[in-house]
N, C-alpha and C positions, 0 to 999 in steps of 0.2 A: 281404578281403571276397569272398564268392562272387557275382561280378557277374551271372552268368546267373540265379541265384535271385532276387536283388534286382530285376533288370530285369523278371522275370516278375511278381513281386509288384507292382512299380510299374505295370506294364501293367494288371493287375487293378484296382488302386486308382484309376488315372487314369480308366479307363472308368467305373467305379462312381461316382467323384466328379463327373464331368461330368454324368452322368444325375441325380445328386442335386441339383447346382447348378441345372440346368435346371428340375427339378420344384419346388424351393423358390422359384424366382423367379415361377413362374406359378400355383402351387397355390392361394394365397389368393384370387386373382382368379377362378380357375375355380370354386372352391367357392361363392363369393358371387355372382358375375355369371353364370357359365355354368350351374351347378346350381341357383342361386337360393336358397341357404340364407342365413339371417341371420347377422350376426357373432356373435350370442349362441349360435346353434345350432352354428356352426363352433367357437367357443370351448369349448362343452360337449363336443363330439365329440373335440377334440384333448386335452382334459383326461382324459377316460375312456381315450383311446388311450395317453396318457402313463402311466397306471397299468398298462395292459397291458404297456407297454414295461418297466416296473420288474420285473414278474413274469416276463418272458421270459429275462432275462440268465442267471440261475443254471441253469435247466434246460438252456439251450443249452450251457453249459460242461460240465455232467454228460454231455450227449450226445456232446460232443467227446471226453471221456475214454472213454466206452463204445465208440464207433465210432472216428471220427477227424475232425479239423477239416475236411478237404477234403470229405468226404462230407456233413457237416452244412452246410457253407457252400454246397455245390452245391444242396442241398434248399432252403435259405433263399433263394437267388437265384431259383429257380423260383417259390417262393411270393410273393416280393416283386414279381417281374415280373408275375405274374397280378393281384395286388392293385392295383398301380399302373395297369395297363392298364384294369382295370374301373372306375377312377375316371372314365373317359371317359363311362360310361353309368350312373353311380350316381344315378339320378333319385329313388330311394326313400330316405327318411331312415334307416330301419333298415339298408338295404344300405350306405349311406354310413358309418354308424357301424361296421358290421362290417368294412368294408374298411379304415377308419382304424385300428381295433384290430389287424387283421392286419398292415397295413403297418408300423405303429409297433413292434409286438412283433417283427416280422421284422427291422426295422432295429436294434433293441437286441440281439437275438440274433445278428445279423450281426456287430456290433461285438465281441461275446464270441468268436465263432468265428474272426474275423480275428486277434484277440489270441492265441488259442490256436495258430492256424496260424503266427504269427510265432515263438512259442516252439518249435514243432516244426521249422520250416524254417530259422531263422536261428541260427547258432552263438552262444553266449554272448559270445564275444569281440568280435563285430561287431554285435551286436543293437541296441544303443542308437544307434550311428552310422547303421545302416540305417534304423531307425525314424524318425530325424530327417530323413533324405532322403525317406522315404516320406511323412512329414507335409507336407513341402514340395510333393511331387508331388500330394498330396491337395488342398492349397489351390489349386494351379494348375488342377487339374481342376474344382474347384468354381467357380473364377473363370471358366473357359472356358464351363462350363454356364450360369452366371448371365448371361454376356455374350450367349450365344445366346438365352436366355430374354428378355433385354431387347429384342433385335431382334424377337422374335415378339410381344412386347407392343405393338409399334407397330401391328400388324394388328388387334389387339383383336377377334378373331372366334372363334366356337366352333370353326371348323375349325382355326385356328392353335393354340388351346389343346389340342384333342384330338390334333393332330399332335405337339405337345410332350410330351403324356402318353405317347403311343405310343413316342416316341424314348426317353423316360426308362425306360420298361419294357424296351425293347430293350437298353438299356445293361446291365441285369442279366444278360441272356442272352449278350451279347457278352463280358462279363467271364469267362464260364465257359471261354473258349478259353485264356487264359493260366493260369487256375486249374488246369486239368488238367495243366499242364506243371510245376507247382511241386513239387519233390521234398521229401519230409518223412521224418524218421526214424521208424522203426516205434515205435508206442506200444502197450504192453500194455493190453488192455481192462480196464475196471473189474471185470467178472465174473471175468476171469482172476486179477487181483490178489486179489480177495476169496477165490477158491477156493484160491489158493496160500498165502496168508498171512492167515488169518482173524484179525481183531482186532489186527493189527500195523500199524506205521507204515511208510510208504514214503518214501524219501528224507528221513527225519528228521521227517516230519509226518504227521498223520492223513490218509490218502489219500482217505477217503470222507466226511469230516465237516469241511469248511472252516468251517462255521458255528460250530464249537466252538473254532476257533483265535482266541482273543481278541486276541493281539497283531496278527495280520493284519487282523482286523476293525477294530482301532483305527487302523491305517495307512489302511485303506480309508475310514473315516469322515473322517479328517483330509484325505485326498486329495479326497473328495467336497466338503468345504467349500470348498477352494481352487478346485475345478473350477467353482464357481458363477461364476467370472470370465467364463465364456462367456455366462451370462445377463446379467451386468453389461454386456458389450459389445453384445449383440444386443437387449436389452430396456431395461435401466435407463438406459444412456447416451443412446440415442435419445429416450426419453420425457423424460428430464431436460433434454436440449437443447430439445426442442419445447415443453415445458410450463413450465419453470422458469428458462430462460435466454433471452437476446436474440440468441443466435448464429444465423446464417443457417440456415434449414431445410435447404438443399441440403447442408449439412455432414454430415448423417446418413449419406449414401452415401459421402462422402469419408472419414469415420472408419472405416467398414468396409473400404474399399479400402486405407487406410493399414495397418490391421491385417493384411490378407491379404498385402500386399507385404512387410511386415516379417517375417512368419512365413516366407515363402518365402526371404527373404534371410538370415535369422539362425538358423533352427532347427538346421541342421547344425552351425554354429559353436557354438551354445549347448550342444549335446550332446557336444562334443569333450572327451575326458578323463574322462567320467563312466563309471567301470568297475565300480563295486561299491556296496553299500548305504551305506557311509560317505560317499563322494563324492555319491551320489544324494541322501541326506538333506540334506546341506549345500546342494546346488543347489536342492532343493525349498524349503528355508528361505529362501534368497535370493529365489527367485521369488515366494513368498508375500508376503514383505515388500514387494517391488516392487508387487504387486497392491494391497496395503494403501495404499501411497503414492499409487497411481493414484486410489483412492477419495477420499483427502484432496484431491488435485488437482482432481478433478471437482467437489467441493463448492465450490471457489473460483470456479467459473464463474458462479455466481448473482450478480445485481446488478452485472454488468459491462457495458461497452459491447459491441455486437455483435462488433467486431473482437477485443477482449481476451477475451471469452467463447469465441470460436472458437479462439483460440490456446491458451487454458487447456485446453479440451476435447481439442484435438489432442495437447497434452503429456500429458494423462491417458491417452489411447489408446496413446501411445508407451510410457509406463510400464507400462500394463497388458499390452501385447504383449511387452515384455521379460520381465515376470513370467511370462507364459504360456509362452514358449519355454523359459525356464530351469526352471520348475517341472515342465513336462511331461517334459523330459528326465530329471529325477530320478524322476518318477512312474513312467515306464516301467520303469526299472531296478529300482525297489523292487517293483513288481507281480510281476516274474518272479523276482528273486533271493530273495525271501522266501517263495516258493511251492515245493512239492515238484515235481520234474520230471514225475512220473507222474500228477499231478493238476492240471496247469496249467489244464486246461479248467474244472474246478470253481472253482479259485481265481480265474481270470480272470473267471468268471461273477459271483463275489462282488464283485470289484473294479468290474466294469462296472455291477453293480446299484447300488453307491454313486453312481456317476456318473449313472445314470438317475434316481435319487431327487433329486439336486441339480438336474438339468435339469427335472424335473417340478414340483418344489416351488418352485424359485428364482423364477420370474416372479411368482407370487402373493405370496411373502414380500417381495420387493424392492419391489413396487408398493404393498404395505400398510404395511411397517414402515420403509422407507428413504426413498423419494421424498417422501412427504407431510411428513416431518420435516426436510427440507432438510439443512443442514450437519450437524446433530446425527445424522440418520439415516446419512449417509455416514461420519461418524466412528465410529458404532457398527459399521457394516459393515467399516470398515478394522480396527477392533479384533478383530473375528471372524477376518478373514483373517490378521492378524498372530499371533493366538493359535494358530491351527491350524498356521501355518508354524513357529512356535517350538516347538510340542509334537511335531511330526513326528519330529525326530531321536531323541527319547527313545522314542517308540513304535517306530521302526525298530530301535533298539538292543535293545529288549525282544523284538521279533519275531525278530531275528537270534540272540539268545541262546537263545530257545526252540527255534528250528530246529536249532541246533548241539547243544543239550543232549539232544534227544530221538531222535537217530538218527545214522547213519554218513555223513551228507552229505559231510563233509570228506574222508572216505576215498575218495570217488568223484571227487575232483578239484575240489570246490567251492573258491572262494577262501577263504583263511585269514581268520578273523574279525578285525575291526578292534579295536584296543584301546579306542577311544572313537568315538562318533558325535555330535560336538558342533559 
């Protein structure tokens, strides 16, 4: 593993994550108490901003292919720093809405640009292991930022909130220092590819039209379904605990802490040995089935004593986290291995768009169709997760066959195709 490159990316990610963790901890209170907006107004703004986030991922990926991921990421950090800083003075509702849309779109575009940067900076042989380490670093950074935010909440003053917002904005600028030192391999621009080989494929796939790549879109959709696990953790489980079980209210925070600690401890180990689409698809399937089992476990917390309900919910979070770290290790490998090298940006944009859709639609769907129906709703959700997990290997096999059948990827040193992906 290129330790210096991974260290620089880890520095970028840790600074960025600490700023995000700080902002997430204080933002809702600042929007409602500091700026004076109602919960309904904040909910409306965040919903509209979520839609903007969905629309931002794919263009960001195309921009990374046309220029390069570092240039795009630098621009996005500057935009996000400005948007977050201006939250401190967003006294006008239209301004608040515009800033939320800009910040959320920047965040989703940032995720796409980072994914593309990983494709360009990390060699294939060490990429999955490096991403596992970086994900652990990300969780540590978010935890550190959240801890700082919790301390600032004690002061509960406008000055403390504004100071936290400025620190969060500054984190985006500070992260530019390690970003500049991350080496990347040269990527031909989209314009160059088009001029050189009009109407042809690059690396075995249509370089400019990932929306026409049905096998990759199928993998993206199934991954998006399983990625709803984050909404389960952050929205559904806390609401289920508070509204439908007798578990102690204080457990909401402990469930999230348990998830964070387990991800940090287990993500690198979970990614070990996942080196190609075949193993990645199998890992994704195992992870998705564990997430389905977590949903069934959560359903069992209703109508229990406070102690037993708390134990059951803790077990559900452990299952969910195991499913998270295993499925994500498989997901990373598939997102890169099934995409053409010279259009990683556009393909990562599509992949991130699927995740953005699940994050935007997930809260409403879970609170409408799962929680009100109790055990039946959780069982239906578990069935959805299990179905996506079981279907993924077939979709991955279809995408791999399509990639190998349409171009000379194998002749450029790509891994040999697997006989089966089951």
